[in-house]
C-alpha positions as CSV (number, residue, x, y, z in Angstrom):
1,M,0.0,0.0,0.0
2,R,1.0,3.6,-0.4
3,I,1.4,5.2,3.0
4,I,2.4,8.7,4.0
5,V,3.8,9.3,7.4
6,I,3.8,12.9,8.6
7,G,6.4,13.5,11.3
8,A,9.4,11.3,11.8
9,G,9.9,11.5,15.5
10,K,10.2,8.3,17.7
11,V,6.7,7.0,16.7
12,G,6.8,8.1,13.1
13,Y,10.3,6.8,12.5
14,T,9.5,3.4,14.1
15,L,6.3,3.2,12.1
16,A,8.0,3.9,8.8
17,D,10.7,1.4,9.6
18,R,8.1,-1.3,10.4
19,L,5.9,-0.5,7.3
20,T,8.9,-0.6,5.0
21,A,9.9,-4.0,6.4
22,E,6.4,-5.2,5.5
23,E,7.0,-3.9,1.9
24,H,4.7,-0.9,1.9
25,D,5.5,2.1,-0.3
26,V,6.3,4.7,2.4
27,T,6.7,8.5,2.1
28,I,7.9,10.5,5.0
29,V,7.2,14.2,5.5
30,D,9.1,16.2,8.1
31,R,10.2,19.8,8.5
32,N,13.6,19.0,10.0
33,D,16.6,18.6,7.6
34,A,18.5,16.3,10.1
35,V,15.5,14.0,10.5
36,I,15.0,13.8,6.7
37,E,18.7,13.0,6.3
38,R,18.6,10.3,8.9
39,C,15.5,8.6,7.3
40,Q,17.1,8.7,3.9
41,D,20.3,7.1,5.2
42,S,18.6,4.3,7.2
43,M,15.4,3.4,5.3
44,D,14.2,2.7,1.8
45,V,11.6,5.5,1.8
46,M,10.8,8.7,-0.1
47,C,11.4,11.7,2.0
48,I,10.0,15.2,1.6
49,R,11.0,18.2,3.6
50,G,7.9,20.3,4.4
51,N,4.8,21.0,6.5
52,G,2.4,18.1,6.4
53,A,-0.5,20.5,6.9
54,N,0.4,22.3,3.7
55,A,-1.6,21.3,0.6
56,R,1.4,21.8,-1.7
57,T,3.5,19.5,0.4
58,L,0.8,16.8,0.5
59,V,0.3,17.0,-3.3
60,E,4.1,16.6,-3.7
61,A,3.9,13.5,-1.5
62,G,1.2,11.9,-3.7
63,V,-1.6,12.2,-1.2
64,D,-4.2,11.7,-4.0
65,R,-2.8,8.2,-4.5
66,A,-2.3,7.4,-0.8
67,D,-4.1,4.4,0.8
68,I,-3.3,5.7,4.3
69,L,-1.9,8.9,5.8
70,I,-0.6,8.7,9.3
71,A,-0.2,12.0,11.2
72,A,2.3,11.6,14.0
73,T,3.8,15.0,14.7
74,A,4.2,16.4,18.2
75,S,1.2,18.7,17.6
76,D,-2.3,17.4,17.9
77,E,-3.6,20.4,16.0
78,T,-1.2,19.8,13.1
79,N,-2.1,16.1,13.0
80,M,-5.8,16.9,12.8
81,L,-5.2,19.5,10.1
82,C,-3.1,17.0,8.1
83,C,-5.9,14.5,8.1
84,L,-8.4,17.1,7.1
85,M,-6.3,18.3,4.2
86,A,-5.4,14.8,3.2
87,K,-9.0,13.6,3.0
88,R,-10.0,16.7,0.9
89,L,-7.1,15.9,-1.4
90,G,-8.0,12.3,-2.0
91,A,-6.3,10.1,0.7
92,K,-8.5,7.0,1.3
93,Y,-7.8,6.5,5.0
94,T,-6.3,8.7,7.8
95,I,-4.9,8.1,11.2
96,A,-4.0,10.8,13.8
97,R,-2.1,10.8,17.0
98,I,-4.1,13.0,19.4
99,R,-2.7,13.2,23.0
100,D,-4.2,16.2,24.8
101,P,-6.8,15.3,27.4
102,E,-8.7,18.5,26.4
103,Y,-9.7,16.7,23.1
104,N,-10.7,13.5,24.8
105,E,-14.3,14.4,25.5
106,S,-15.0,15.6,22.0
107,Q,-12.9,13.1,20.1
108,L,-15.7,11.4,18.2
109,L,-16.9,14.8,16.9
110,L,-13.4,15.9,16.0
111,Q,-12.9,12.7,14.0
112,Q,-16.1,13.2,12.1
113,E,-15.4,16.8,11.3
114,M,-11.7,16.5,10.6
115,G,-11.9,13.4,8.4
116,I,-10.0,11.2,10.8
117,D,-10.7,7.5,10.5
118,V,-8.6,6.4,13.5
119,A,-7.4,8.5,16.5
120,T,-4.7,7.1,18.8
121,N,-3.8,8.4,22.2
122,P,-0.5,6.9,23.4
123,E,-0.8,8.3,27.0
124,R,-4.3,7.0,27.5
125,A,-3.4,3.6,26.1
126,T,-0.3,3.4,28.3
127,A,-2.4,4.3,31.4
128,Q,-4.8,1.5,30.5
129,E,-1.9,-0.9,30.3
130,I,-0.6,0.1,33.7
131,S,-4.1,-0.2,35.2
132,K,-4.2,-3.8,34.1
133,L,-0.8,-4.5,35.6
134,L,-2.0,-3.0,38.9
135,R,-5.0,-5.2,39.0
136,F,-2.8,-8.2,38.3
137,P,0.5,-7.3,39.9
138,F,2.0,-10.7,39.4
139,A,2.2,-10.2,35.7
140,G,4.9,-8.7,33.5
141,S,2.5,-7.8,30.7
142,I,-1.2,-8.4,29.9
143,E,-2.8,-8.3,26.5
144,S,-6.6,-8.7,25.9
145,F,-8.3,-10.2,22.9
146,A,-11.8,-11.0,21.8
147,R,-13.1,-7.9,23.4
148,G,-11.7,-8.7,26.8
149,Q,-12.8,-12.3,27.0
150,V,-9.3,-13.7,26.4
151,E,-6.0,-12.7,28.0
152,L,-2.4,-13.4,27.2
153,V,-0.4,-12.9,30.5
154,E,3.4,-12.9,31.0
155,F,5.0,-14.0,34.2
156,R,8.4,-15.2,35.4
157,A,8.7,-18.8,36.5
158,L,9.9,-19.2,40.1
159,K,11.9,-22.1,41.7
160,D,8.9,-23.5,43.6
161,D,6.3,-23.3,40.8
162,V,4.7,-26.7,40.3
163,I,5.1,-26.5,36.5
164,I,8.9,-26.4,36.7
165,G,10.6,-29.4,35.0
166,I,7.4,-31.1,33.7
167,P,6.8,-31.6,30.0
168,L,4.0,-29.3,29.1
169,K,1.9,-32.2,27.7
170,D,2.1,-33.9,31.1
171,I,1.3,-30.9,33.4
172,A,-2.5,-31.6,33.4
173,S,-2.0,-35.2,34.4
174,R,0.8,-34.8,36.9
175,V,-0.5,-31.6,38.6
176,P,-4.1,-32.4,39.7
177,N,-6.7,-29.6,39.5
178,I,-4.4,-27.1,37.8
179,P,-6.6,-24.8,35.7
180,Q,-6.2,-25.3,31.9
181,V,-4.3,-22.7,30.1
182,Q,-2.1,-22.7,27.0
183,Y,1.7,-22.1,27.3
184,S,2.0,-19.9,24.2
185,I,5.5,-18.4,24.4
186,V,8.6,-18.9,26.5
187,E,11.4,-16.3,26.6
188,R,14.8,-17.7,27.7
189,D,18.2,-16.1,27.4
190,K,16.9,-13.6,24.8
191,D,15.5,-16.4,22.7
192,V,11.8,-16.6,22.0
193,I,10.4,-20.2,21.9
194,I,6.9,-21.4,20.8
195,P,7.0,-24.5,23.0
196,S,6.0,-28.0,22.0
197,G,4.5,-30.6,24.3
198,D,7.9,-31.9,25.3
199,F,9.2,-28.5,26.4
200,L,10.3,-28.1,30.1
201,I,9.9,-24.7,31.8
202,R,12.9,-23.6,33.9
203,E,13.2,-21.2,36.8
204,G,13.7,-17.7,35.5
205,D,11.9,-18.3,32.2
206,K,9.4,-15.6,31.0
207,V,6.2,-17.6,30.3
208,Y,3.3,-16.3,28.3
209,I,0.0,-18.1,29.0
210,T,-3.3,-17.7,27.2
211,G,-6.8,-18.4,28.5
212,N,-10.2,-16.9,29.4
213,I,-10.3,-14.6,32.4
214,V,-11.7,-17.1,34.8
215,N,-9.0,-19.7,34.0
216,I,-6.2,-17.2,34.1
217,T,-7.3,-15.9,37.5
218,N,-7.7,-19.4,38.9
219,Y,-4.3,-20.5,37.4
220,F,-2.4,-17.8,39.2
221,R,-4.4,-18.4,42.4
222,F,-3.3,-22.1,42.1
223,L,0.4,-21.0,41.8
224,G,-0.1,-18.7,44.8
225,R,0.5,-15.5,42.8
226,N,-2.6,-13.6,43.8
227,S,-1.6,-12.7,47.3
228,L,-0.6,-9.1,46.5
229,K,-3.4,-6.5,46.3
230,V,-2.4,-2.9,45.2
231,R,-4.0,-0.4,47.5
232,H,-1.3,2.3,47.6
233,C,1.0,3.3,44.7
234,M,3.6,6.0,44.2
235,V,4.1,7.7,40.8
236,L,7.0,9.7,39.5
237,G,5.9,12.4,37.1
238,G,2.6,14.3,36.7
239,G,2.2,14.2,32.9
240,K,-0.6,13.0,30.7
241,I,-0.1,9.3,31.5
242,T,-0.4,10.0,35.2
243,Y,-3.6,12.0,34.5
244,Y,-5.2,9.2,32.6
245,L,-4.0,6.6,35.2
246,A,-5.5,8.6,38.1
247,R,-8.8,8.7,36.3
248,N,-8.6,4.9,35.9
249,I,-7.5,3.7,39.3
250,I,-8.6,6.2,41.9
251,P,-12.3,5.1,41.4
252,L,-11.1,1.5,42.1
253,G,-10.0,2.6,45.6
254,I,-6.2,2.7,44.9
255,H,-4.5,5.6,46.7
256,M,-1.9,7.6,44.7
257,T,1.1,9.6,45.8
258,I,2.3,11.6,42.9
259,F,5.6,13.5,42.6
260,E,5.7,16.5,40.3
261,M,8.4,19.3,40.1
262,N,6.3,21.7,38.0
263,P,4.2,23.9,40.4
264,E,1.5,24.5,37.7
265,K,1.1,20.8,36.9
266,A,1.1,19.8,40.6
267,R,-1.6,22.4,41.3
268,A,-3.7,21.2,38.4
269,L,-3.4,17.5,39.6
270,S,-4.3,18.5,43.1
271,E,-7.5,20.2,41.9
272,Q,-8.5,17.4,39.5
273,F,-7.7,14.5,42.0
274,P,-8.4,15.7,45.6
275,K,-8.1,12.1,46.9
276,A,-4.5,11.8,45.7
277,D,-1.4,13.1,47.5
278,I,0.4,15.5,45.2
279,I,4.0,16.1,46.3
280,L,5.7,19.2,44.8
281,G,9.3,18.0,44.7
282,D,12.0,15.9,43.1
283,G,10.8,12.3,42.9
284,T,14.3,11.1,42.3
285,D,15.4,12.3,45.7
286,Q,15.8,9.1,47.7
287,D,15.3,10.8,51.1
288,L,12.1,12.3,49.9
289,L,10.9,9.0,48.6
290,E,11.6,7.4,52.0
291,E,9.9,10.3,53.8
292,Q,6.7,9.8,51.7
293,G,6.6,6.1,52.6
294,L,8.2,4.3,49.6
295,T,8.7,1.1,51.5
296,Q,5.1,0.9,52.5
297,M,3.9,1.1,48.9
298,D,2.4,-1.8,47.0
299,A,3.5,-0.4,43.7
300,Y,5.9,2.2,42.3
301,I,5.5,3.6,38.8
302,S,8.1,5.8,37.1
303,L,6.6,8.0,34.4
304,S,9.1,10.9,34.0
305,N,10.1,12.2,30.6
306,R,13.7,10.9,31.2
307,D,14.3,7.1,30.7
308,E,17.4,7.3,32.8
309,E,15.4,8.7,35.8
310,N,12.8,6.0,35.3
311,L,15.5,3.3,35.3
312,M,17.3,4.5,38.4
313,T,14.3,5.2,40.5
314,S,12.6,1.9,39.5
315,M,15.8,0.0,40.5
316,Y,15.8,1.8,43.8
317,A,12.2,1.0,44.5
318,S,12.7,-2.6,43.6
319,R,15.7,-2.9,45.9
320,K,13.7,-1.3,48.7
321,G,11.2,-4.2,48.4
322,V,8.3,-2.5,46.6
323,P,6.3,-5.6,45.3
324,K,5.3,-4.1,42.0
325,V,7.5,-1.8,40.0
326,I,6.5,-0.4,36.5
327,A,8.9,1.7,34.4
328,K,8.2,3.8,31.3
329,N,10.8,3.3,28.6
330,T,10.9,5.1,25.2
331,R,14.2,3.6,24.0
332,T,14.2,0.1,22.6
333,A,17.9,-0.2,23.3
334,Y,17.2,-0.1,27.0
335,A,14.7,-3.0,26.9
336,D,17.3,-5.8,27.4
337,I,19.1,-3.8,30.2
338,L,15.8,-3.4,32.1
339,N,15.0,-7.1,31.8
340,Q,18.5,-8.0,33.0
341,L,18.1,-5.8,36.0
342,G,14.9,-7.7,36.9
343,L,12.4,-4.9,35.9
344,D,9.8,-7.0,34.1
345,S,7.0,-4.6,33.8
346,I,8.0,-2.1,31.2
347,V,5.6,0.2,29.3
348,S,6.4,2.0,26.1
349,P,3.9,4.6,24.7
350,Q,5.9,4.4,21.4
351,S,5.5,0.6,21.1
352,I,1.8,0.7,22.1
353,T,1.1,3.4,19.5
354,C,3.0,1.6,16.8
355,S,1.2,-1.7,17.5
356,T,-2.2,0.0,17.4
357,I,-1.5,1.8,14.1
358,L,0.1,-1.3,12.5
359,R,-3.0,-3.3,13.5
360,Y,-5.3,-0.8,11.6
361,V,-2.9,-0.8,8.6
362,R,-3.0,-4.5,8.3
363,A,-6.7,-4.7,8.8
364,R,-7.1,-2.2,6.0
365,E,-4.6,-4.0,3.8
366,H,-6.4,-7.3,4.1
367,S,-10.0,-6.0,4.3
368,K,-10.9,-8.3,1.5
369,G,-9.3,-11.3,3.2
370,T,-9.3,-12.6,6.8
371,Q,-10.1,-9.7,9.1
372,I,-7.4,-8.8,11.7
373,E,-9.0,-7.5,14.9
374,R,-5.9,-7.0,17.0
375,L,-2.1,-7.1,16.7
376,Y,0.4,-6.9,19.5
377,R,4.1,-7.1,19.7
378,L,5.4,-9.5,22.4
379,A,8.7,-10.3,24.0
380,D,10.3,-7.0,23.0
381,G,9.0,-7.3,19.4
382,K,10.4,-10.8,18.9
383,A,6.9,-12.3,18.5
384,E,3.4,-11.2,17.6
385,A,-0.1,-12.1,18.8
386,M,-2.7,-11.7,16.1
387,E,-6.5,-12.0,16.5
388,F,-8.2,-12.9,13.2
389,I,-11.9,-13.4,12.4
390,A,-12.3,-16.6,10.3
391,R,-13.9,-16.1,6.9
392,A,-16.5,-18.4,5.4
393,G,-15.3,-20.3,2.4
394,D,-11.6,-20.5,3.5
395,S,-10.0,-23.9,3.2
396,Y,-9.4,-24.4,6.9
397,I,-13.1,-23.9,7.9
398,G,-14.6,-27.0,9.5
399,I,-11.3,-29.1,9.3
400,A,-9.8,-30.6,12.4
401,L,-6.5,-28.8,13.3
402,K,-4.7,-32.2,13.2
403,D,-5.6,-32.5,9.5
404,L,-4.3,-29.0,8.7
405,H,-0.7,-27.8,8.0
406,I,0.4,-25.1,10.4
407,R,3.1,-22.8,9.2
408,P,6.3,-23.4,11.2
409,G,6.9,-20.8,14.0
410,N,3.2,-20.2,14.5
411,L,0.7,-21.5,17.1
412,V,-3.1,-21.6,17.1
413,S,-3.5,-20.2,20.6
414,L,-7.2,-19.8,21.1
415,I,-10.5,-20.3,19.2
416,L,-13.4,-18.2,20.4
417,H,-16.8,-19.6,19.3
418,P,-19.8,-17.5,20.1
419,G,-20.0,-17.7,23.9
420,K,-17.2,-20.3,24.2
421,V,-13.5,-20.0,24.6
422,I,-11.5,-23.1,23.4
423,I,-7.9,-23.9,24.1
424,P,-7.4,-25.9,20.8
425,F,-6.2,-29.4,20.4
426,G,-6.0,-31.7,17.3
427,N,-9.7,-32.4,17.1
428,D,-10.9,-28.8,17.4
429,R,-12.2,-27.0,14.3
430,I,-12.4,-23.4,13.2
431,E,-15.8,-22.2,12.0
432,A,-16.8,-19.1,10.0
433,G,-16.9,-16.0,12.3
434,D,-14.7,-17.5,15.0
435,H,-12.1,-15.3,16.6
436,V,-8.7,-17.1,16.2
437,L,-5.6,-16.1,18.2
438,I,-2.3,-16.8,16.4
439,I,1.0,-16.5,18.2
440,S,3.9,-16.1,15.7
441,R,7.7,-15.5,15.7
442,E,7.3,-13.9,12.3
443,S,6.3,-10.4,11.4
444,G,4.0,-9.4,8.5
445,I,1.5,-12.2,8.5
446,G,-1.8,-10.6,7.4
447,D,-4.1,-13.5,6.6
448,L,-5.1,-16.6,8.4
449,N,-4.7,-18.6,5.2
450,E,-1.0,-17.9,5.5
451,V,-0.9,-19.9,8.7
452,L,-3.4,-22.7,8.2
453,Y,-3.8,-24.7,5.0
454,L,-4.6,-28.2,3.7
């Protein structure tokens, strides 16, 4: 497809890189000469220096032939104007990054009036991710599928876990009453494995399991992981993510202590969330953290604008015994370092935004084939989880899985019949309209027919 990306910052650059890797025809528009030079040197894309909200620039970029225009500049207003101009000039589909909470209440109206097909809000999506991690603090990451009926949960295997050292195919028979889930991915020593029935889980492995919400909850209760309840959390930084997070979790009865150095931001948060403790001060000051009760907290969340601050304060909180530590990270190069330091719960607004937009791009690309509902990057981008809706007439419909060929490196993780979640085995079948969750070590799969065939 022909795709125009307006703005080549962290999100725009990553999107262009991913879209180019999936063989889309990408054009980048940016006003900064250094950014344009970097894109030209590192990617096979067309680059245009200019303002994406300028009609002449958009025409030069070929907007009239564009299948999708993605507006990802630092300005919400510019992004909205880019989409409006692009639609008027012939772009088929537009996506805008809109971050300001002021636009949240009127977002649907703005989308209709400005010709925006999809609006993404990285900060709100990140806050939603953190909210899930606080509800399930034993997990490293949680992804939801089939409109929340199915979850894929990451956790680290511990020495005393009953699943250690048992072939996966034998766990149900050798561990009586263990709730049934699927062991979808194991991450070990930087390798990502889609395990077979003979695979043995070791202490320290990152394990991703899939199942319905009831089974997932009961599974972790069986392992003894559900003892921690988050009632008090401490947050570094009072930006947009913190605003959305407070809206999500304060009504759940979770008390927040928020550190913010900007007096104006601190005052605004205090007025918006009177039940929270807003501390005007440096949240990287260890003495101040101790004074405000760091060691009594159930969770610590570092959301400053500096990755280094997030890293250092999260390490400090972890060493002080805070049970749940969540760090924001915007640099992919830091991901391995954070994991090696034992910080399992990492959130990246950049990755969340890219995954969301890529999901819409793929759904648009294959709108005449199998419909993609959701796409998520897993294990630091080394694997993907894709939720498809099976299409009537495809060759795999009604055929037992044992009689189908499954593309190597892929796993049929779940089948969702109407009102029924199935962890699939050889005799299970996919019917038209089913939601099918595929776990893959590959990138770029866009159709269920690429994974399952006779």
